[in-house]
VEXSEMI-808753 format. One record per atom (N, C-alpha, C, O): residue in three letters; x, y, z; atom name. Coordinates in steps of 0.2 Angstrom, whole numbers, always signed. Example, Ala and Ser with C-alpha at 12.3 -4.5 7.8 and 13.67 -1.06 7.14 Angstrom:
<recs>
semi  c1  c2  c3  drenkol
ALA  +66  -28  +39  N
ALA  +62  -22  +39  CA
ALA  +66  -16  +39  C
ALA  +71  -17  +42  O
SER  +64  -11  +35  N
SER  +68  -5  +36  CA
SER  +64  +0  +39  C
SER  +67  +6  +40  O
</recs>
This chain:
<recs>
semi  c1  c2  c3  drenkol
MET  +4  -6  +0  N
MET  +0  +0  +0  CA
MET  +4  +6  +0  C
MET  +3  +11  -4  O
LEU  +10  +6  +4  N
LEU  +14  +12  +4  CA
LEU  +18  +13  -2  C
LEU  +19  +19  -4  O
THR  +19  +8  -6  N
THR  +23  +9  -12  CA
THR  +18  +12  -17  C
THR  +21  +16  -22  O
ASN  +12  +11  -17  N
ASN  +7  +15  -21  CA
ASN  +7  +22  -21  C
ASN  +7  +26  -26  O
PHE  +8  +25  -15  N
PHE  +8  +32  -14  CA
PHE  +15  +35  -16  C
PHE  +15  +41  -19  O
ILE  +20  +31  -16  N
ILE  +27  +33  -19  CA
ILE  +27  +35  -26  C
ILE  +29  +39  -29  O
PHE  +23  +30  -29  N
PHE  +23  +30  -37  CA
PHE  +18  +35  -40  C
PHE  +18  +37  -46  O
LEU  +13  +37  -35  N
LEU  +8  +42  -38  CA
LEU  +12  +49  -39  C
LEU  +15  +51  -34  O
GLN  +11  +52  -44  N
GLN  +13  +59  -45  CA
GLN  +8  +63  -48  C
GLN  +3  +61  -51  O
ALA  +9  +69  -47  N
ALA  +4  +74  -50  CA
ALA  +5  +74  -58  C
ALA  +10  +72  -60  O
GLY  +0  +77  -61  N
GLY  +0  +77  -68  CA
GLY  +7  +81  -71  C
GLY  +10  +84  -66  O
GLY  +8  +81  -77  N
GLY  +14  +84  -79  CA
GLY  +14  +92  -78  C
GLY  +9  +95  -78  O
SER  +20  +94  -76  N
SER  +21  +101  -75  CA
SER  +20  +105  -81  C
SER  +22  +103  -86  O
PRO  +17  +111  -81  N
PRO  +17  +116  -87  CA
PRO  +24  +117  -89  C
PRO  +29  +118  -86  O
GLU  +24  +118  -96  N
GLU  +31  +119  -99  CA
GLU  +34  +126  -97  C
GLU  +40  +126  -97  O
TYR  +30  +131  -96  N
TYR  +32  +137  -94  CA
TYR  +36  +137  -88  C
TYR  +40  +142  -87  O
LEU  +34  +133  -83  N
LEU  +38  +133  -77  CA
LEU  +45  +130  -78  C
LEU  +50  +133  -74  O
ASN  +46  +126  -82  N
ASN  +53  +124  -84  CA
ASN  +57  +130  -87  C
ASN  +63  +131  -85  O
LEU  +54  +134  -91  N
LEU  +57  +139  -94  CA
LEU  +59  +145  -89  C
LEU  +64  +148  -89  O
VAL  +54  +146  -84  N
VAL  +55  +151  -79  CA
VAL  +61  +148  -74  C
VAL  +65  +153  -72  O
PHE  +61  +142  -73  N
PHE  +67  +139  -69  CA
PHE  +73  +140  -72  C
PHE  +78  +143  -69  O
ILE  +74  +139  -78  N
ILE  +80  +140  -82  CA
ILE  +82  +147  -82  C
ILE  +88  +149  -81  O
LEU  +77  +152  -83  N
LEU  +79  +159  -83  CA
LEU  +81  +161  -77  C
LEU  +85  +166  -76  O
ALA  +78  +159  -71  N
ALA  +80  +161  -64  CA
ALA  +87  +158  -63  C
ALA  +91  +162  -60  O
ILE  +89  +153  -65  N
ILE  +96  +150  -64  CA
ILE  +101  +155  -68  C
ILE  +106  +157  -66  O
PHE  +99  +157  -74  N
PHE  +103  +162  -78  CA
PHE  +104  +168  -75  C
PHE  +109  +171  -74  O
VAL  +98  +171  -72  N
VAL  +99  +177  -68  CA
VAL  +103  +177  -62  C
VAL  +107  +181  -61  O
VAL  +103  +171  -59  N
VAL  +107  +170  -53  CA
VAL  +114  +170  -55  C
VAL  +119  +173  -52  O
PHE  +116  +166  -60  N
PHE  +123  +166  -63  CA
PHE  +125  +173  -65  C
PHE  +131  +175  -64  O
TYR  +121  +177  -68  N
TYR  +123  +183  -71  CA
TYR  +125  +188  -65  C
TYR  +130  +191  -65  O
PHE  +120  +188  -60  N
PHE  +122  +193  -54  CA
PHE  +127  +191  -49  C
PHE  +130  +195  -46  O
PHE  +128  +184  -49  N
PHE  +133  +182  -44  CA
PHE  +140  +180  -47  C
PHE  +145  +180  -43  O
LEU  +140  +179  -54  N
LEU  +146  +177  -57  CA
LEU  +149  +181  -62  C
LEU  +154  +184  -62  O
ILE  +144  +183  -67  N
ILE  +146  +186  -73  CA
ILE  +147  +194  -72  C
ILE  +153  +196  -73  O
ARG  +142  +197  -69  N
ARG  +143  +204  -68  CA
ARG  +148  +206  -63  C
ARG  +152  +211  -65  O
PRO  +150  +203  -57  N
PRO  +155  +205  -53  CA
PRO  +162  +204  -57  C
PRO  +167  +208  -56  O
GLN  +163  +199  -61  N
GLN  +169  +197  -65  CA
GLN  +170  +203  -70  C
GLN  +176  +205  -71  O
GLN  +165  +205  -73  N
GLN  +165  +211  -78  CA
GLN  +167  +217  -75  C
GLN  +171  +221  -77  O
LYS  +165  +218  -69  N
LYS  +166  +224  -65  CA
LYS  +174  +224  -63  C
LYS  +177  +229  -63  O
LYS  +176  +218  -60  N
LYS  +183  +218  -58  CA
LYS  +187  +219  -64  C
LYS  +193  +222  -63  O
GLN  +186  +216  -70  N
GLN  +190  +217  -76  CA
GLN  +190  +224  -78  C
GLN  +195  +227  -80  O
LYS  +185  +228  -78  N
LYS  +184  +235  -79  CA
LYS  +189  +239  -75  C
LYS  +192  +243  -77  O
GLU  +189  +237  -68  N
GLU  +193  +241  -63  CA
GLU  +200  +240  -65  C
GLU  +204  +244  -64  O
GLN  +202  +233  -67  N
GLN  +209  +232  -68  CA
GLN  +211  +235  -74  C
GLN  +217  +238  -74  O
THR  +207  +236  -79  N
THR  +209  +239  -85  CA
THR  +210  +247  -84  C
THR  +215  +250  -87  O
SER  +205  +250  -80  N
SER  +206  +257  -79  CA
SER  +213  +258  -74  C
SER  +216  +263  -75  O
PHE  +214  +253  -70  N
PHE  +220  +254  -66  CA
PHE  +226  +254  -70  C
PHE  +231  +258  -70  O
THR  +227  +249  -75  N
THR  +233  +249  -79  CA
THR  +233  +255  -84  C
THR  +239  +256  -86  O
ASP  +228  +257  -86  N
ASP  +228  +263  -90  CA
ASP  +230  +270  -87  C
ASP  +233  +274  -90  O
ASN  +229  +270  -80  N
ASN  +231  +276  -76  CA
ASN  +238  +275  -72  C
ASN  +239  +279  -68  O
LEU  +242  +270  -74  N
LEU  +249  +269  -71  CA
LEU  +253  +275  -73  C
LEU  +253  +277  -79  O
GLU  +257  +277  -68  N
GLU  +262  +283  -69  CA
GLU  +269  +281  -67  C
GLU  +270  +277  -63  O
LYS  +273  +285  -70  N
LYS  +280  +284  -68  CA
LYS  +281  +286  -60  C
LYS  +278  +291  -58  O
GLY  +285  +281  -57  N
GLY  +286  +283  -50  CA
GLY  +281  +279  -45  C
GLY  +282  +279  -39  O
MET  +276  +276  -47  N
MET  +271  +273  -43  CA
MET  +274  +266  -41  C
MET  +278  +263  -45  O
GLU  +273  +264  -35  N
GLU  +275  +258  -32  CA
GLU  +270  +253  -33  C
GLU  +264  +254  -31  O
VAL  +271  +248  -37  N
VAL  +266  +243  -39  CA
VAL  +268  +236  -37  C
VAL  +274  +235  -36  O
VAL  +264  +231  -38  N
VAL  +265  +224  -36  CA
VAL  +263  +220  -43  C
VAL  +257  +221  -45  O
THR  +267  +215  -45  N
THR  +265  +211  -51  CA
THR  +261  +206  -48  C
THR  +260  +204  -42  O
ALA  +258  +202  -53  N
ALA  +254  +196  -51  CA
ALA  +258  +191  -48  C
ALA  +255  +187  -44  O
SER  +264  +191  -49  N
SER  +269  +185  -46  CA
SER  +271  +188  -39  C
SER  +275  +184  -36  O
GLY  +270  +194  -37  N
GLY  +272  +196  -31  CA
GLY  +278  +201  -30  C
GLY  +281  +202  -25  O
ILE  +281  +203  -36  N
ILE  +287  +207  -36  CA
ILE  +285  +214  -35  C
ILE  +280  +217  -39  O
VAL  +288  +217  -30  N
VAL  +286  +224  -29  CA
VAL  +292  +229  -32  C
VAL  +297  +227  -31  O
GLY  +289  +234  -35  N
GLY  +294  +239  -38  CA
GLY  +291  +245  -40  C
GLY  +285  +246  -39  O
LYS  +295  +250  -41  N
LYS  +293  +257  -44  CA
LYS  +294  +257  -51  C
LYS  +298  +254  -54  O
ILE  +289  +260  -54  N
ILE  +289  +261  -61  CA
ILE  +294  +266  -63  C
ILE  +294  +272  -61  O
SER  +299  +264  -68  N
SER  +304  +268  -70  CA
SER  +302  +271  -77  C
SER  +305  +276  -79  O
LYS  +299  +267  -81  N
LYS  +298  +269  -88  CA
LYS  +291  +265  -90  C
LYS  +290  +259  -89  O
ILE  +287  +268  -94  N
ILE  +281  +265  -97  CA
ILE  +282  +266  -105  C
ILE  +282  +271  -108  O
GLU  +283  +260  -108  N
GLU  +283  +259  -115  CA
GLU  +277  +254  -117  C
GLU  +277  +248  -116  O
ASP  +272  +257  -120  N
ASP  +266  +253  -121  CA
ASP  +267  +247  -125  C
ASP  +270  +248  -130  O
PRO  +266  +242  -124  N
PRO  +262  +239  -118  CA
PRO  +266  +236  -112  C
PRO  +264  +232  -108  O
PHE  +273  +238  -112  N
PHE  +277  +236  -107  CA
PHE  +278  +241  -101  C
PHE  +278  +247  -103  O
ILE  +280  +239  -96  N
ILE  +282  +243  -90  CA
ILE  +289  +241  -87  C
ILE  +290  +235  -87  O
ILE  +293  +245  -86  N
ILE  +300  +244  -83  CA
ILE  +300  +245  -76  C
ILE  +299  +251  -74  O
LEU  +301  +240  -72  N
LEU  +300  +241  -64  CA
LEU  +307  +241  -62  C
LEU  +312  +237  -64  O
GLN  +309  +246  -57  N
GLN  +315  +246  -53  CA
GLN  +314  +242  -47  C
GLN  +310  +245  -43  O
ILE  +316  +236  -46  N
ILE  +315  +232  -40  CA
ILE  +321  +233  -35  C
ILE  +320  +231  -29  O
ASP  +326  +236  -37  N
ASP  +332  +237  -33  CA
ASP  +336  +242  -36  C
ASP  +335  +244  -42  O
THR  +341  +245  -33  N
THR  +346  +250  -36  CA
THR  +349  +246  -42  C
THR  +352  +241  -41  O
LYS  +349  +249  -47  N
LYS  +352  +247  -54  CA
LYS  +349  +240  -56  C
LYS  +352  +236  -60  O
THR  +343  +238  -54  N
THR  +340  +232  -56  CA
THR  +333  +233  -59  C
THR  +329  +236  -55  O
PHE  +333  +233  -65  N
PHE  +327  +234  -69  CA
PHE  +324  +228  -72  C
PHE  +328  +224  -75  O
VAL  +317  +227  -72  N
VAL  +314  +221  -75  CA
VAL  +308  +224  -79  C
VAL  +305  +228  -77  O
LYS  +308  +221  -85  N
LYS  +302  +223  -90  CA
LYS  +296  +218  -89  C
LYS  +297  +212  -89  O
PHE  +290  +221  -88  N
PHE  +284  +217  -88  CA
PHE  +279  +220  -93  C
PHE  +280  +226  -95  O
THR  +274  +216  -94  N
THR  +268  +219  -98  CA
THR  +264  +222  -93  C
THR  +264  +221  -87  O
LYS  +260  +227  -95  N
LYS  +255  +231  -91  CA
LYS  +250  +226  -88  C
LYS  +248  +227  -82  O
ASN  +248  +221  -91  N
ASN  +243  +216  -88  CA
ASN  +246  +212  -82  C
ASN  +242  +209  -78  O
ALA  +253  +212  -81  N
ALA  +256  +208  -76  CA
ALA  +255  +212  -69  C
ALA  +257  +209  -64  O
ILE  +253  +219  -70  N
ILE  +253  +223  -63  CA
ILE  +246  +221  -60  C
ILE  +241  +222  -64  O
SER  +246  +219  -54  N
SER  +240  +217  -51  CA
SER  +237  +223  -47  C
SER  +240  +226  -42  O
ARG  +231  +225  -48  N
ARG  +227  +231  -45  CA
ARG  +226  +229  -37  C
ARG  +227  +233  -33  O
GLU  +223  +223  -36  N
GLU  +222  +221  -30  CA
GLU  +228  +220  -25  C
GLU  +227  +222  -19  O
MET  +233  +217  -28  N
MET  +239  +217  -23  CA
MET  +242  +224  -22  C
MET  +245  +225  -17  O
THR  +242  +228  -27  N
THR  +245  +235  -26  CA
THR  +241  +238  -21  C
THR  +244  +242  -17  O
GLU  +234  +238  -21  N
GLU  +230  +242  -16  CA
GLU  +231  +239  -10  C
GLU  +231  +242  -5  O
ALA  +232  +232  -9  N
ALA  +233  +229  -3  CA
ALA  +239  +231  +1  C
ALA  +239  +232  +7  O
ILE  +245  +232  -3  N
ILE  +251  +234  +0  CA
ILE  +251  +241  +2  C
ILE  +254  +243  +7  O
HIS  +247  +245  -2  N
HIS  +246  +252  +0  CA
HIS  +242  +253  +6  C
HIS  +243  +257  +10  O
THR  +237  +249  +7  N
THR  +232  +250  +13  CA
THR  +236  +247  +19  C
THR  +235  +250  +24  O
LYS  +240  +242  +18  N
LYS  +244  +239  +23  CA
LYS  +249  +244  +26  C
LYS  +250  +245  +32  O
ASP  +252  +248  +21  N
ASP  +257  +253  +23  CA
ASP  +254  +259  +27  C
ASP  +257  +262  +31  O
GLU  +248  +261  +25  N
GLU  +244  +266  +28  CA
GLU  +242  +264  +35  C
GLU  +242  +268  +39  O
ASN  +240  +258  +36  N
ASN  +238  +256  +42  CA
ASN  +244  +255  +47  C
ASN  +243  +256  +53  O
THR  +250  +254  +45  N
THR  +256  +253  +49  CA
THR  +258  +260  +51  C
THR  +262  +261  +56  O
LYS  +256  +265  +48  N
LYS  +259  +272  +50  CA
LYS  +256  +275  +56  C
LYS  +257  +281  +58  O
</recs>
């Protein structure tokens, strides 16, 4: 008798409910994954466009240095006296640079 209740199901669900469910999943993905990533990429692009000579920056690999020369699309960083390294602009990390500057401000 109990098994009869398990196998009983309501009639087929309307087709539009499946479509609404799929659209709801897409909206959730857009607002929680796609949109924040686009915003982050836009901020990184504006950061790299506004780099100036003399700024202290951090690369994505963690190298800290001052910008000594900007040759589009490359940046030459001075990481020590008489030590210069050439990087692409995309190698400069906005998040890591901001983190090191806020850390410096908090220790002062």
